[in-house]
C-alpha positions as CSV (number, residue, x, y, z in Angstrom):
1,M,0.8,28.0,-23.5
2,P,1.3,24.4,-21.8
3,K,3.3,22.0,-23.3
4,K,1.7,19.0,-24.9
5,Y,2.7,15.4,-23.7
6,T,2.2,12.3,-25.6
7,D,0.4,9.5,-24.0
8,V,3.6,7.7,-23.5
9,Q,5.2,10.8,-22.1
10,K,2.3,11.3,-19.7
11,E,2.6,7.7,-18.3
12,N,6.3,8.3,-17.8
13,I,5.8,11.3,-15.9
14,R,3.2,9.8,-13.5
15,R,5.1,6.8,-13.3
16,D,8.3,9.0,-12.2
17,L,6.1,11.2,-9.9
18,R,4.8,8.0,-7.8
19,A,8.2,6.7,-7.6
20,M,9.5,10.1,-6.4
21,A,6.8,10.4,-4.1
22,E,7.1,6.7,-2.9
23,R,11.1,7.6,-2.2
24,S,10.2,10.7,-0.1
25,L,7.3,9.0,2.0
26,F,9.6,6.6,3.4
27,H,12.3,9.1,4.6
28,K,10.0,12.3,4.9
29,G,6.4,11.5,5.0
30,V,3.4,13.2,3.0
31,K,3.7,16.3,5.4
32,D,6.9,17.2,5.0
33,T,7.5,16.6,1.3
34,S,7.2,19.4,-1.0
35,V,5.7,19.8,-4.6
36,D,8.8,21.6,-5.3
37,E,11.0,18.8,-4.2
38,L,9.1,16.3,-6.3
39,V,9.1,18.1,-9.4
40,K,12.6,18.9,-9.2
41,A,13.8,15.4,-8.5
42,V,11.7,14.4,-11.7
43,G,12.8,17.2,-13.7
44,I,9.4,18.9,-14.6
45,P,8.2,22.2,-14.4
46,K,6.1,22.9,-11.2
47,G,3.2,23.7,-13.6
48,T,3.3,20.4,-15.3
49,F,2.7,18.7,-12.0
50,Y,-0.7,20.5,-11.8
51,L,-1.6,19.0,-15.2
52,F,-1.6,15.6,-13.5
53,Y,-2.6,16.0,-10.1
54,G,-4.4,18.8,-8.2
55,S,-2.2,18.4,-4.9
56,K,0.6,16.4,-3.7
57,E,-2.1,14.5,-1.8
58,E,-3.8,13.3,-4.8
59,L,-0.3,11.8,-6.0
60,Y,0.0,9.9,-2.7
61,Q,-3.8,8.8,-3.2
62,D,-2.3,7.4,-6.5
63,V,0.8,6.2,-5.0
64,M,-1.6,4.1,-2.9
65,V,-3.8,2.8,-5.7
66,A,-0.8,1.6,-7.8
67,F,0.5,-0.1,-5.0
68,R,-2.5,-1.7,-4.1
69,A,-3.0,-2.8,-7.8
70,Q,0.7,-4.2,-7.8
71,M,0.4,-6.0,-4.8
72,Q,-2.8,-7.7,-6.0
73,E,-1.3,-8.9,-9.0
74,E,2.0,-10.2,-7.2
75,M,0.3,-12.0,-4.3
76,L,-2.5,-14.0,-6.7
77,A,0.6,-14.8,-8.8
78,M,2.1,-16.3,-5.5
79,L,-1.2,-18.1,-4.9
80,Q,-0.9,-20.0,-8.2
81,E,2.6,-21.5,-6.7
82,L,1.8,-22.1,-3.0
83,D,0.6,-25.6,-1.5
84,E,-3.2,-25.5,-0.7
85,N,-2.3,-28.5,1.8
86,H,-0.2,-25.7,4.0
87,I,-2.8,-22.9,4.6
88,V,-0.9,-21.2,7.2
89,T,2.6,-21.2,5.6
90,S,1.0,-20.1,2.2
91,L,-1.1,-17.3,3.8
92,T,1.8,-16.2,5.8
93,T,4.2,-16.1,2.8
94,V,1.5,-14.0,0.6
95,F,1.1,-11.7,3.5
96,G,4.4,-11.7,4.4
97,H,5.1,-10.3,0.9
98,L,2.6,-7.6,1.4
99,V,4.2,-6.4,4.7
100,K,7.8,-6.6,3.4
101,N,6.5,-3.9,0.6
102,I,4.3,-1.8,2.9
103,Y,7.3,-1.5,5.4
104,E,10.2,-1.2,2.8
105,R,8.5,1.0,0.2
106,G,7.0,3.4,3.4
107,I,3.7,2.8,2.4
108,F,2.9,2.4,6.0
109,K,3.0,6.2,6.3
110,L,0.1,6.7,4.0
111,L,-1.9,4.1,6.3
112,D,-1.5,6.3,9.5
113,R,-4.6,7.8,10.5
114,R,-3.3,11.4,10.7
115,T,-1.8,11.3,7.0
116,A,-4.7,9.2,5.6
117,R,-7.3,12.2,6.8
118,L,-4.9,14.6,5.2
119,I,-5.1,12.6,2.0
120,S,-8.8,12.0,2.4
121,R,-9.4,15.9,2.5
122,S,-7.8,16.7,-0.6
123,C,-9.0,13.9,-2.7
124,P,-12.5,12.8,-3.8
125,E,-14.5,10.8,-1.3
126,D,-15.2,8.0,-3.7
127,V,-11.8,7.4,-4.4
128,M,-10.9,6.6,-0.9
129,A,-14.1,4.5,-0.4
130,R,-13.4,2.6,-3.3
131,E,-10.0,1.9,-2.2
132,Q,-10.8,0.6,1.0
133,K,-13.5,-1.6,-0.4
134,A,-11.0,-2.9,-3.2
135,L,-8.7,-3.9,-0.4
136,M,-11.4,-5.6,1.5
137,D,-12.3,-7.2,-1.7
138,F,-9.1,-8.5,-2.5
139,F,-8.5,-9.9,1.2
140,R,-11.8,-12.0,0.7
141,E,-10.6,-13.1,-2.6
142,L,-7.2,-14.5,-1.1
143,F,-9.0,-16.1,1.8
144,G,-11.7,-17.4,-0.6
145,Y,-8.8,-19.7,-1.9
146,F,-8.7,-21.4,1.4
147,A,-12.1,-21.6,2.2
148,I,-12.0,-18.9,4.8
149,E,-15.2,-17.3,4.6
150,D,-16.5,-16.3,8.1
151,E,-17.1,-12.5,8.0
152,S,-16.1,-11.7,11.6
153,D,-12.7,-13.9,11.2
154,I,-12.1,-11.8,8.2
155,A,-12.8,-8.5,10.0
156,G,-10.9,-9.5,13.0
157,F,-8.0,-10.3,10.5
158,D,-8.2,-6.7,8.9
159,E,-7.9,-5.1,12.5
160,A,-5.1,-7.2,13.4
161,F,-3.3,-6.5,9.9
162,L,-3.7,-2.9,10.5
163,A,-2.4,-3.1,14.1
164,I,0.8,-4.6,12.6
165,V,1.3,-2.0,9.7
166,Y,0.3,0.8,12.6
167,S,3.3,-0.8,14.5
168,M,5.7,0.1,11.6
169,D,6.2,3.4,12.6
170,R,8.2,2.1,15.4
171,A,10.0,-0.4,13.4
172,G,13.4,1.4,13.7
173,D,13.7,0.7,17.4
174,M,13.6,-3.1,16.6
175,E,16.8,-4.9,15.3
176,R,15.2,-7.2,12.7
177,P,11.3,-5.7,12.1
178,L,10.6,-8.1,9.3
179,D,11.3,-11.2,11.3
180,A,8.9,-9.9,14.0
181,Y,6.2,-9.2,11.5
182,G,6.6,-12.5,10.1
183,L,6.0,-14.4,13.4
184,L,2.9,-11.9,14.2
185,L,1.4,-12.9,10.9
186,R,1.9,-16.5,11.2
187,G,0.2,-16.3,14.8
188,L,-2.4,-14.4,13.0
189,M,-2.9,-17.0,10.2
190,L,-2.8,-19.8,12.8
191,Q,-5.6,-18.1,14.7
192,L,-7.6,-17.3,11.6
193,V,-7.4,-20.9,10.2
194,G,-7.5,-22.6,13.6
195,E,-4.8,-25.1,12.8
């Protein structure tokens, strides 16, 4: 008979599984991380894992959803404190925060095309589509603070931003990757804003 968990215990287990999945993501990636490793690190039986997630890919999708929600909250809070008269600096600061977290937390590995396909095969299609739409809607909301509404500019930004994220897989070859990403972001923002 499966163990019954309180709502608090359930949330704690989900939080711990997401945290452990994120830690292993940076070092091993999705493909090389096993459910056995995750449950051992969290200290739960393997069967309990499957009460929460149908597969490790579903867990990693949940990591991505939680990451996006956290970044949205943090970035919107940052906007409240930034100077609207310095658009490039403000946008660079806000997106720099996102880039730093994508890199340091290993989220860039979830955005790799092969990994994204692996995850999408094991997760409901509507979840992936909803997350992609939520991310684009969020970018539009951020740019709306600065009256940037040109759809082709926003689409170009999205592609250029993904190019930065895709390069993170090679960041270990760089001496100061976050400094390099900051410069790339600033150039991207200058292009977007046209200053």
